[in-house]
N, C-alpha and C positions, 0 to 999 in steps of 0.2 A: 647753536644759540639761535639760530633762525628758526629751528624747530620748536624750540621752547617758546620764544615770541609769538610763533604761531598757534601754538597749544595755549597760551594764555589769551590770546585773542579770540579763541574758539569759545573759550569757557566764558569770556566778557559776553560775547554776543550769546550764547545760550542762555545765560543769566538774564542778560536784557531781556530776551524774549519770553522766557519765564515770569519774568516782573510784569511784563507788558500783560501776559496771559492773565495772570492772578488780579491785574488792577483792572482788566475788563470784565474778568468774572464777578470782582467786587461791585462796579459801577451795576453790572446786572442785578447783582443781588440787592443792591440799594435800592434801584429803581422798582423793583418788585415790591420791596418793602416799603417804600412811599406809596405805591400804589394801592397796596393792602391796607395801609394805616387811612389813607385818604377816603378809601370806601368806607371803613369803619367809621371814622368820623362823619361822613356824609349820613349814614344809616342812623348814627347816635342822635345827629341834628335832627333828622326828620322826625324821630321818635320824640324828642322834647318837643317840637314844635307841635305833634300831634297831642302830647299831654298837656301842651299848654291851651291849645284848643278846648280840650273835654274840661279842664279845669275853669276856663272862661264859662263854657256852657252849664258847669255846675253851679258856679257862682251866679249866673242869672238865674237859675232855677230856684236857687234858695233866697236871693231878693224878692222872686215873685212869691214865695210861701211866706215870707216874712210879711210883706205886703197884706196879704190875704188874712194871715193870723192877726194883724194889728187892728184890721177892719172887723173880723170877728170879734176879737176881745173888746173893741169899743163899742159894739153893738149889745154886749153883755153886761156892760157897766151901767149899775143904776143910775137913772137921771134925777138930778136934783128939779124939785118943783121950781117953776120961775117965781121969783119973790113979788 
């Protein structure tokens, strides 16, 4: 009976060590995944910021062109003689 108990305890210790190793490996994989996802989100965020800046510049150019066109069109409209 003593040998049987020792065998059961040995299997339990082995199982605990195996589970600890699996948990450690899982934590490592989880940390690596989080780091990868964080890096990807940072890259996406930077790209969106860059796109936002480009859109703002394009909007500014469009406003400038619109004002120039308004001035040019206003100069082409026939003027009514003063009454």
